[in-house]
C-alpha positions in Angstrom: 60.6 -15.7 69.9 64.1 -17.1 69.2 64.9 -18.8 72.5 68.6 -18.9 71.5 71.1 -16.8 73.3 72.6 -14.1 71.1 76.3 -14.7 70.6 78.4 -13.8 67.5 80.0 -17.3 66.9 77.7 -19.7 68.6 74.1 -20.9 68.7 73.2 -21.7 72.4 69.9 -22.9 73.9 69.5 -22.8 77.7 67.2 -25.1 79.5 64.9 -27.7 77.9 61.5 -27.0 76.4 60.3 -30.2 74.9 57.8 -28.4 72.7 60.7 -26.6 71.0 62.7 -29.8 70.1 61.3 -29.6 66.6 63.2 -26.4 66.1 66.4 -27.2 67.8 66.7 -30.6 66.1 66.9 -28.8 62.8 69.0 -25.8 63.8 71.5 -28.1 65.7 71.7 -30.5 62.8 75.3 -31.4 61.7 76.2 -32.4 58.1 78.9 -32.3 55.5 77.0 -32.6 52.3 77.3 -36.4 52.3 76.1 -37.4 55.8 73.6 -35.5 58.0 72.5 -36.0 61.6 69.6 -34.0 63.1 70.2 -32.4 66.4 68.2 -34.8 68.5 69.2 -35.5 72.1 71.8 -38.1 72.7 69.3 -40.4 74.6 67.1 -40.6 71.5 64.0 -39.5 73.5 62.2 -37.2 73.9 62.3 -36.5 70.1 60.2 -34.6 67.6 61.6 -36.0 64.4 64.7 -38.3 64.4 66.8 -38.1 61.3 70.1 -39.5 59.8 70.5 -38.9 56.1 72.8 -39.9 53.3 72.8 -37.6 50.4 71.1 -39.3 47.4 69.8 -42.3 49.4 66.1 -42.6 48.9 63.1 -45.0 48.5 61.0 -45.0 45.4 57.2 -45.1 45.4 54.4 -44.6 42.9 52.9 -41.2 42.4 49.1 -41.2 42.7 47.0 -39.4 40.1 43.2 -39.0 40.2 43.4 -38.9 36.4 46.6 -39.9 34.6 48.0 -38.0 31.6 50.7 -38.5 29.0 54.1 -37.5 30.2 53.2 -37.4 34.0 56.1 -38.7 36.1 55.3 -42.2 37.4 57.7 -42.6 40.4 58.4 -40.5 43.4 61.4 -40.5 45.6 61.6 -39.8 49.3 64.7 -39.4 51.4 65.2 -42.3 53.9 66.0 -41.9 57.6 68.8 -44.4 57.6 70.3 -46.3 60.5 70.6 -43.9 63.5 74.0 -44.0 65.3 73.4 -40.9 67.5 71.7 -42.8 70.2 73.6 -43.2 73.5 71.2 -44.0 76.4 72.3 -43.6 80.1 70.9 -45.4 83.1 71.8 -44.1 86.5 71.3 -46.8 89.1 68.8 -48.4 86.7 66.9 -45.2 86.1 67.0 -44.0 82.5 68.1 -40.4 81.9 65.0 -38.9 80.3 64.7 -35.1 80.2 61.0 -35.4 80.9 61.6 -37.0 84.3 63.6 -36.2 87.3 65.0 -32.7 87.4 67.5 -30.9 85.2 69.3 -28.4 87.4 70.9 -27.0 84.3 70.9 -27.9 80.7 72.3 -26.2 77.6 73.3 -27.1 74.1 75.7 -25.1 71.9 76.7 -25.2 68.3 80.0 -23.5 67.6 80.4 -22.3 64.1 84.2 -22.1 64.3 84.7 -25.7 65.5 81.8 -27.4 63.9 81.1 -29.2 67.2 77.7 -29.5 69.0 78.1 -29.6 72.7 75.6 -30.5 75.4 75.9 -30.1 79.2 73.2 -31.4 81.6 73.2 -31.6 85.4 70.4 -34.1 86.0 68.9 -35.5 89.2 67.1 -38.8 88.9 63.6 -39.2 90.5 65.4 -41.0 93.5 67.9 -38.2 94.0 71.0 -39.4 92.1 72.8 -36.5 90.5 75.1 -36.7 87.5 76.8 -34.3 85.1 76.5 -35.3 81.4 78.7 -33.7 78.8 78.6 -34.6 75.1 80.2 -33.4 72.0 79.2 -34.4 68.5 80.6 -33.7 65.0 80.1 -34.7 61.4 83.5 -34.6 59.8 84.2 -32.2 56.9 87.5 -33.9 56.2 86.4 -37.6 56.4 83.1 -37.5 54.6 81.7 -40.8 55.8 82.5 -40.2 59.5 80.7 -38.8 62.6 81.8 -39.0 66.2 80.4 -38.4 69.6 82.2 -38.0 72.9 80.0 -38.8 75.9 81.1 -38.1 79.5 79.2 -38.9 82.7 80.3 -37.7 86.2 78.5 -38.7 89.4 78.3 -35.5 91.5 77.5 -36.6 95.1 78.2 -40.3 95.5 79.5 -43.4 93.8 77.0 -44.5 91.2 76.5 -47.4 88.9 76.2 -46.2 85.4 75.1 -48.1 82.3 75.6 -46.7 78.9 73.8 -48.2 75.9 75.2 -47.2 72.5 73.0 -48.1 69.5 72.8 -48.5 65.8 69.1 -48.4 65.2 67.3 -48.9 61.8 63.7 -48.3 60.8 62.9 -45.8 63.6 59.1 -45.1 63.5 58.3 -41.7 61.9 54.9 -40.1 61.8 53.5 -37.5 59.4 50.3 -35.9 60.5 49.7 -33.4 57.7 48.9 -33.3 54.0 51.1 -30.2 53.5 53.0 -30.8 50.2 56.1 -29.3 51.9 56.2 -32.2 54.3 57.8 -35.6 53.6 55.9 -38.8 52.9 56.0 -41.0 56.0 57.8 -44.2 55.1 57.1 -47.3 57.1 60.2 -49.5 57.7 61.9 -48.7 54.4 65.1 -50.7 55.2 65.3 -54.5 54.7 68.1 -56.1 56.7 70.9 -57.9 54.8 73.7 -58.3 57.3 74.6 -57.7 60.9 77.8 -58.3 62.9 79.1 -57.3 66.3 82.5 -58.0 68.0 84.4 -56.3 70.7 83.2 -52.7 70.8 82.3 -52.6 67.1 79.2 -53.4 65.0 78.0 -53.0 61.5 74.5 -53.2 59.9 73.8 -53.5 56.2 70.3 -52.7 54.8 68.7 -52.3 51.4 65.7 -50.3 50.4 62.8 -52.4 49.2 61.8 -50.5 46.0 64.8 -48.3 44.9 67.2 -51.2 45.6 69.8 -48.9 47.2 72.1 -50.4 49.8 73.7 -48.8 52.8 76.0 -49.8 55.7 76.4 -48.2 59.1 79.3 -49.1 61.4 80.2 -48.1 65.0 83.2 -48.5 67.2 84.1 -47.2 70.7 86.8 -46.1 73.0 86.0 -46.4 76.7 87.8 -44.6 79.5 87.1 -45.5 83.1 88.7 -46.9 86.2 88.8 -50.6 86.8 85.6 -52.6 86.8 84.1 -51.8 83.5 82.0 -54.5 81.9 81.0 -54.4 78.2 78.7 -56.5 76.1 77.8 -56.2 72.4 74.9 -57.6 70.5 73.5 -57.3 67.0 70.3 -58.2 65.3 68.7 -57.1 62.0 67.7 -53.6 63.0 69.7 -53.0 66.2 73.3 -53.3 67.3 74.0 -52.3 70.9 77.2 -51.9 73.0 76.3 -51.9 76.7 78.9 -50.5 79.1 78.5 -50.9 82.9 80.7 -49.3 85.4 80.8 -48.3 89.1 82.0 -44.7 89.1 83.1 -42.7 92.1 81.8 -39.2 92.8 83.9 -36.7 90.8 85.3 -39.3 88.5 84.2 -39.6 84.8 83.1 -42.4 82.5 84.1 -41.3 78.9 82.8 -43.1 75.9 83.9 -42.0 72.4 81.7 -43.3 69.7 82.9 -43.4 66.0 80.4 -43.8 63.2 80.9 -44.5 59.5 78.3 -44.7 56.7 78.3 -45.7 53.1 75.8 -46.4 50.3 75.6 -47.5 46.7 73.1 -48.5 44.1 75.5 -51.1 42.7 78.0 -52.4 45.3 77.4 -55.6 47.2 76.7 -56.0 50.9 80.3 -57.3 51.7 81.8 -54.4 49.7 79.8 -51.7 51.5 80.5 -53.4 54.9 84.2 -53.2 54.1 83.9 -49.6 53.0 82.2 -48.5 56.3 84.6 -50.5 58.4 87.6 -48.9 56.6 86.2 -45.4 57.1 85.7 -46.3 60.8 89.3 -47.5 61.1 90.5 -44.3 59.6 88.4 -42.2 62.1 89.8 -44.2 65.0 93.3 -43.8 63.8 92.7 -40.0 63.7 91.1 -40.1 67.1 88.7 -37.7 68.7 91.2 -34.9 69.2 92.5 -35.3 65.6 89.0 -35.1 64.2 88.3 -31.9 66.2 91.6 -30.4 65.0 90.8 -31.2 61.4 87.3 -29.8 61.7 88.6 -26.5 63.1 91.3 -26.2 60.4 88.7 -26.7 57.7 86.4 -24.0 59.2 89.3 -21.6 59.8 90.0 -21.6 56.1 86.3 -21.3 55.2 85.7 -18.3 57.5 88.7 -16.5 56.0 86.9 -16.4 52.7 83.3 -16.4 53.7 82.8 -14.5 56.9 80.2 -11.6 57.1 80.6 -9.0 59.9 77.7 -6.8 61.1 78.1 -4.0 63.6 74.9 -2.7 65.1 72.6 -5.8 65.1 74.0 -8.7 67.2 71.1 -11.0 66.4 71.6 -10.5 62.7 75.3 -11.2 63.1 74.6 -14.5 64.7 71.9 -15.4 62.2 74.2 -14.7 59.2 77.0 -16.9 60.6 74.5 -19.7 61.3 73.3 -19.3 57.7 76.8 -19.6 56.2 77.6 -22.5 58.5 74.5 -24.5 57.4 75.1 -23.7 53.7 78.6 -25.1 53.8 77.2 -28.1 55.7 74.8 -28.7 52.9 77.4 -28.6 50.1 81.0 -29.1 51.4 81.3 -32.8 50.6 78.3 -33.4 48.3 80.7 -34.6 45.7 78.5 -35.1 42.6 75.3 -35.3 44.6 72.5 -32.7 44.7 72.1 -30.1 47.4 68.5 -30.7 48.7 66.2 -27.8 49.5 66.5 -28.7 53.2 70.1 -29.8 53.0 70.6 -32.8 55.3 68.8 -31.2 58.2 65.4 -32.8 57.8 63.0 -34.7 55.4 61.0 -31.7 54.2 60.1 -31.8 50.5 61.0 -35.5 50.6 64.7 -34.6 50.4 64.4 -33.2 46.9 66.7 -30.8 45.2 65.1 -27.9 43.3 66.3 -24.9 41.3 66.9 -23.3 44.7 70.3 -24.9 44.6 71.6 -23.3 41.4 69.9 -19.9 41.9 70.4 -19.3 45.7 72.9 -21.7 47.2 75.5 -22.0 44.4 76.3 -18.3 44.2 77.3 -18.5 47.9 79.5 -21.6 47.2 80.9 -20.1 43.9 82.3 -17.1 45.7 83.4 -18.9 48.9 84.0 -22.6 48.2 84.0 -23.0 44.4 85.0 -26.7 44.5 81.6 -27.4 46.2 79.8 -25.4 43.5 81.6 -27.4 40.8 80.6 -30.7 42.5 77.0 -29.7 42.6 77.0 -28.8 38.9 78.7 -32.1 38.1 75.7 -33.8 39.7 73.5 -32.0 37.1 75.9 -33.1 34.4 75.7 -36.7 35.6 71.9 -36.5 35.2 71.9 -35.2 31.6 70.7 -38.5 30.2 67.6 -38.4 32.4 67.0 -34.7 31.4 67.4 -35.6 27.7 64.9 -38.4 28.1 62.5 -36.1 29.9 62.7 -33.6 27.0 62.1 -36.4 24.5 59.0 -37.6 26.4 57.7 -34.0 26.2 58.4 -33.9 22.5 61.3 -31.4 22.8 65.0 -31.4 22.1 67.9 -31.0 24.5 67.6 -31.4 28.2 64.6 -30.7 30.4 65.9 -30.8 34.0 63.4 -31.8 36.7 61.5 -29.5 39.0 62.2 -31.7 42.0 64.3 -34.8 42.2 66.9 -36.8 44.1 68.4 -39.0 41.3 67.7 -36.7 38.3 64.3 -38.0 37.3 61.3 -35.7 37.6 59.1 -36.7 40.6 56.7 -33.8 40.9 53.1 -35.0 40.5 51.7 -31.5 40.0 52.7 -30.5 36.5 51.6 -26.8 36.5 54.2 -26.0 39.1 56.5 -28.9 38.2 57.0 -29.9 34.6 55.8 -26.5 33.3 58.6 -24.8 35.3 61.1 -25.2 32.5 63.1 -22.2 33.9 65.1 -24.7 36.0 67.2 -25.6 32.9 68.1 -21.9 32.4 68.8 -21.6 36.1 71.4 -24.4 35.8 72.9 -22.7 32.8 73.1 -19.4 34.7 74.9 -21.2 37.6 77.3 -22.8 35.1 78.2 -19.4 33.6 78.6 -17.8 37.0 80.9 -20.5 38.1 83.1 -20.3 35.0 83.4 -16.6 35.2 84.4 -16.7 38.9 86.9 -19.5 38.6 88.2 -19.7 35.0 87.9 -23.5 35.4 88.9 -24.6 31.9 88.7 -28.3 32.6 85.1 -28.1 33.8 84.3 -25.9 30.8 85.4 -28.5 28.4 84.3 -31.6 30.2 80.9 -30.6 31.5 79.9 -26.9 31.2 79.8 -26.7 27.4 77.6 -29.8 27.2 75.2 -28.5 29.8 74.9 -25.1 28.0 74.4 -26.7 24.6 71.7 -29.1 25.8 69.8 -26.5 27.7 70.0 -24.1 24.7 68.5 -26.9 22.5 65.6 -27.1 24.9 64.7 -23.4 24.5 65.1 -23.5 20.7 62.5 -26.3 20.6 60.2 -25.0 23.3 59.7 -21.5 21.8 58.6 -20.3 18.4 59.0 -17.3 16.2 56.0 -15.0 15.7 56.2 -12.5 12.9 55.0 -9.7 15.2 56.1 -10.6 18.7 59.5 -12.2 18.2 60.6 -15.4 19.9 57.8 -16.6 22.2 58.0 -19.2 25.0 54.4 -20.1 25.8 52.7 -22.4 28.3 55.3 -22.3 31.1 55.5 -21.5 34.8 58.0 -19.0 36.2 59.3 -18.9 39.8 55.9 -17.6 41.1 53.9 -20.7 41.8 50.7 -18.7 42.2 50.7 -17.9 38.5 51.0 -21.1 36.3 51.1 -22.1 32.7 51.5 -18.6 31.2 52.9 -17.2 28.0 56.2 -15.3 28.0 57.1 -15.2 31.6 59.7 -12.4 31.7 62.0 -14.2 34.1 62.0 -17.4 32.0 62.5 -15.6 28.7 65.4 -13.5 29.9 67.1 -16.4 31.5 66.6 -18.5 28.4 68.1 -15.6 26.4 71.2 -15.7 28.5 71.3 -19.5 28.3 71.3 -19.3 24.5 74.1 -16.7 24.4 76.2 -18.6 26.9 75.9 -21.7 24.7 77.1 -19.7 21.7 80.0 -18.4 23.7 80.9 -21.9 24.9 80.9 -23.3 21.3 83.2 -20.5 20.3 85.6 -21.3 23.1 85.5 -25.0 22.3 84.6 -25.7 18.7 85.9 -29.2 18.9 83.6 -30.0 21.8 80.7 -28.4 20.0 81.5 -30.5 17.0 81.4 -33.7 19.1 78.0 -32.6 20.4 76.7 -32.2 16.9 76.3 -28.4 17.0 76.1 -27.0 13.5 76.3 -23.5 12.1 72.6 -23.6 11.3 71.8 -24.6 14.9 73.9 -21.7 16.3 72.0 -19.4 13.9 68.8 -20.6 15.4 70.0 -19.9 18.9 71.3 -16.4 18.0 68.0 -15.4 16.3 66.0 -16.7 19.3 68.1 -14.8 21.7 68.0 -11.6 19.7 64.3 -11.7 19.1 63.3 -12.9 22.6 59.8 -11.6 23.6 59.9 -9.5 26.7 56.3 -8.1 27.4 55.9 -4.5 28.6 52.8 -2.7 29.8 53.0 0.8 28.3 50.0 2.1 30.2 51.4 1.1 33.6 55.0 1.5 32.7 56.0 -1.9 34.1 56.8 -5.3 32.8 54.0 -7.8 33.4 55.3 -10.9 35.1 53.9 -12.8 32.2 51.7 -11.8 29.3 48.4 -10.3 30.4 49.4 -10.6 34.1 48.7 -6.9 34.8 45.2 -7.4 33.3 44.2 -10.0 36.0 41.9 -9.1 38.9 43.6 -8.0 42.1 43.6 -10.2 45.2 41.6 -8.9 48.1 44.4 -8.6 50.6 42.5 -6.5 53.2 39.9 -9.3 53.6 42.4 -12.1 53.8 43.0 -13.1 57.4 46.4 -13.8 58.8 45.4 -17.5 59.2 44.7 -17.6 55.5 48.5 -17.6 54.8 50.1 -19.4 53.2 47.5 -19.1 50.5 48.3 -22.4 48.8 47.0 -24.2 51.9 43.8 -22.2 52.2 42.6 -21.2 48.7 42.2 -23.1 45.5 45.0 -22.8 42.9 42.2 -22.0 40.4 41.6 -18.7 42.2 45.2 -17.9 42.8 46.1 -18.4 39.1 43.5 -15.8 38.0 44.7 -13.0 40.3 47.6 -10.6 40.7 49.0 -12.2 43.8 52.6 -13.3 43.8 53.9 -16.1 46.1 57.6 -15.2 45.7 59.9 -12.9 43.7 59.5 -13.7 40.0 59.8 -10.5 37.9 61.8 -9.1 40.8 64.2 -12.0 40.6 64.7 -11.2 37.0 65.6 -7.6 38.1 68.5 -9.2 40.0 69.8 -12.0 37.8 69.1 -10.2 34.5 69.5 -6.7 35.8 71.5 -5.9 32.7 68.2 -6.1 30.7 66.5 -3.2 32.7 67.1 0.5 33.2 67.3 1.8 36.8 64.0 3.5 36.3 62.4 0.3 35.1 63.7 -1.5 38.1 62.3 1.1 40.5 58.8 1.0 38.9 58.8 -2.8 38.6 59.9 -3.3 42.2 57.2 -0.9 43.5 54.5 -2.6 41.4 55.4 -6.2 42.5 56.1 -5.2 46.1 52.4 -4.4 46.5 51.4 -7.9 45.2 54.0 -10.2 46.8 52.9 -12.1 49.9 56.2 -14.1 50.5 54.5 -17.4 51.1 57.9 -18.8 50.1 61.1 -18.5 52.0 62.9 -17.8 48.7 61.5 -14.3 48.4 62.8 -12.1 51.2 66.5 -12.3 50.2 65.7 -11.3 46.6 63.5 -8.5 47.7 66.3 -7.3 49.9 68.7 -7.2 46.9 66.4 -5.1 44.7 65.2 -2.9 47.6 68.9 -2.0 48.2 69.5 -1.3 44.5 66.5 1.0 44.4 67.9 2.8 47.4 65.2 1.6 49.8 67.8 0.8 52.4 65.6 0.5 55.4 63.4 -2.0 53.5 66.4 -3.9 52.3 67.5 -4.2 56.0 64.1 -5.5 57.0 64.1 -8.1 54.3 67.7 -9.1 55.1 66.6 -9.7 58.7 63.6 -11.7 57.6 65.7 -14.0 55.3 68.3 -14.5 58.0 65.8 -15.3 60.8 63.4 -17.5 58.8 64.7 -20.6 60.5 65.9 -19.3 63.9 62.5 -17.7 64.5 60.6 -20.4 62.5 58.8 -17.7 60.6 57.1 -20.2 58.2 56.1 -22.6 61.0 57.8 -25.6 59.4 61.4 -25.6 60.6 60.6 -29.0 62.1 61.0 -30.5 58.7 64.5 -29.0 58.1 66.1 -25.6 57.5 65.5 -23.5 54.3 68.8 -23.6 52.5 67.7 -21.1 49.9 66.6 -18.6 52.6 69.9 -19.1 54.4 71.8 -18.5 51.2 69.4 -15.6 50.4 70.5 -13.9 53.5 74.1 -13.9 52.2 72.8 -12.6 48.9 70.9 -9.8 50.7 74.2 -8.7 52.2 76.6 -9.2 49.3 74.4 -8.5 46.3 72.0 -6.2 48.3 74.0 -4.0 50.6 77.2 -4.7 48.8 75.7 -4.2 45.4 77.7 -7.1 43.9 76.8 -8.0 40.3 78.4 -10.4 37.9 76.6 -9.6 34.6 78.6 -10.9 31.7 81.2 -12.4 34.0 82.3 -8.9 35.1 82.4 -8.4 38.9 81.2 -5.0 40.1 80.1 -3.4 43.4 77.7 -0.6 44.4 77.7 -0.7 48.3 75.3 1.2 50.5 74.7 1.1 54.3 71.3 1.3 55.9 70.9 3.7 58.8 70.2 0.9 61.2 73.7 -0.6 60.8 77.1 0.8 61.8 79.3 -1.4 59.5 79.0 -4.3 57.2 81.9 -6.4 56.0 81.9 -9.5 53.8 84.6 -11.7 52.2 84.6 -13.6 48.9 86.9 -15.2 46.4 87.2 -14.5 42.6 89.6 -16.2 40.3 91.5 -17.6 43.3 91.9 -14.2 45.0 90.4 -13.6 48.4 89.3 -10.1 49.4 87.1 -8.2 51.8 84.6 -5.4 51.2 83.8 -3.1 54.1 80.9 -0.6 54.2 80.8 2.2 56.7 78.8 5.4 56.7 79.5 7.2 53.4 82.5 5.0 52.5 83.5 1.6 51.2 86.9 -0.1 51.7 88.3 -2.9 49.6 91.0 -5.1 51.2 93.1 -7.8 49.5 93.5 -10.9 51.7 95.5 -13.2 49.4 96.1 -13.7 45.7 96.6 -11.4 42.7 94.9 -8.0 42.3 91.3 -8.0 41.0 89.9 -5.5 38.5 86.3 -4.6 39.4 84.2 -1.4 39.7 82.7 0.7 42.5 79.5 2.4 41.6 80.5 2.4 37.9 84.1 3.6 38.6 86.8 1.1 37.5 89.0 0.1 40.4 91.6 -2.6 41.2 91.7 -4.4 44.6 95.4 -4.7 45.4 97.9 -4.6 48.1 96.8 -1.2 49.5 93.5 -0.8 51.1 91.2 1.2 48.8 88.8 3.6 50.4 86.1 5.3 48.2 83.2 7.6 48.8 79.7 6.2 48.4 77.6 8.5 46.1 74.1 9.6 46.9 71.6 7.4 45.1 68.4 8.4 43.4 65.4 8.6 45.8 62.3 6.8 44.6 58.9 6.8 46.4 58.8 4.2 49.1 56.9 1.1 48.0 54.1 -0.6 50.0 53.4 -4.2 50.7 50.1 -6.1 50.6 47.9 -5.5 53.7 49.3 -7.5 56.6 52.3 -8.7 54.7 54.9 -6.1 55.7 58.4 -7.5 56.3 59.7 -8.4 59.7 61.1 -5.2 61.3 64.8 -5.1 61.7 66.3 -4.7 65.2 66.1 -1.2 66.8 63.7 0.3 64.3 
């Protein structure tokens, strides 16, 4: 179903299918973590969902409740489609180029993962027979965070032709939302109020402010025009539109070239003149660099990234392409976030209202930690910057420490559904887990002192106040929701308890490393004793009769879901069945206990992992894109390598094949990152328990070779898996001590080749009726 040509380093779509624009606009989106442009056509129409986003820029609105309750969040936040600078319209002898009219003799668009440039080539014949060749290139700069640029070229093919190009800055584009799906963004009507507009020469700037959140943004454009004599230009500006019009008579075979530079900035505090100056300065810098310079900087940035992040697959070309697309979009989501969140959709669409979830810390940050650690640090610094809001949220809930939000843009909780929002306290432990992983992988002492210790202490305080000691059961954490949103407000969710246990121990370790920081934070010996006792006595339920861990207390006593009589159109269940029924059944939306087997695998024996995996495999419906990657990891660890391969393919192709039917609203960053985890932690067997890096690689029969790269403590290295063997290659840096299937090794100057031992064979697990994974290629 893909529609994309299979190439190892490019994503290419041939011809135009207007019905598929909603897919290509997301997959062809360009971003750098600060600025994002959806991959809509240059002409602005036809379009499925226009989108230009600035990370952290949102509009506030009230959250409706049928019946209010104490502690319910009052304000929601929705990402704003800011001023669109992508639009470049073309008129050929007064006829607008519109891909729905005339005839496209050829048309293709290509996103190159090595250059970071989206190209388009169209040979179009107007309804009256005029033929032109249109080529465009578009980029969002990784090196100049506020800048995007477009190079637009038009060549008449048969005869001299009058061409008119209209280059726009357009605010308040109309956007429609025709669904009540909670995964879809609220449709905002004209959220931007104009404050300033100016146009002169080939340049223009617009400044707007949101009506409720009070955030201010500026968008600026300037142009370089290359053509023979006779070019006429005119520029105008009004509140919501600035337009440069370029008219030229162009001979057959000659080319009109327009290079458009864009710059964006936003602030919650700076004045309109200050933001205008900021955008104009960024624009001047971009023009000084020039188009060729921006392209060269982009390629150099990506050359360095691919040296440390590339994944190579032999035996499945479609999977190879999908994995590189995944890694490209993950770095687009986080490269220049710089103390902003990484939203669940990145900056590729407005899904989930642009909110960040625990997805970032648990799925995306591991990729960045081991490939671009500075970006991981910046994302964690955003969490640190929102500590006051998390402390206040804990206070409102009658707890100590910091209760981080389930979903947010600015750090305040904005989930109106508390059973799957406020009750999902595990997000605080997920942040602590990401902090500990980053510290172990980088040894970043400055971050440890300035941010990490405080994050670990405040999240530990939450768990100490949220749980309680029972004389018979140990330390209990009751009335919470784990990762599985089909089971809410439960006692002793195993994932939550084990992650809280790690959080408490990491806080103790941080206080030991930095006693002066702990003293500044008011940590006492008595408080540390409370943390230690809570961690040591943490309740982890176990069903002796079934020989498995219940996902939460009494879960294995619930009635089973009737999978055989659930039609395919009944999925996802949350849109077709009441939560009341889901909460009372053994049906799992996404990996929960199985996620604990990965992140807290040090708390389970291999036999427990195999039994638990088989039990939950039969009850997990994967109504969340978060699930397949994790299931791939544990399937591989339990030696179900064909199944691991299947889940890897599903995670990697979630967006390319639109498996969840909602890629229109943006890509699934956690699933893209989960595909990396399925390779590195799944087939590579990489674990980082206790800060110790280890590997246990295995290769499924359907693949000929797998290779992945990563960084640890500043050293870059590559792990290569071939039938029966693994090879460890040092790329740069000092030798790294690690382990291969439990054997201590050192990755050094000489390539290390080791045998892969036979694993224990467990009975093959089964999935719920009709919920088998997507089959991998060639099987």
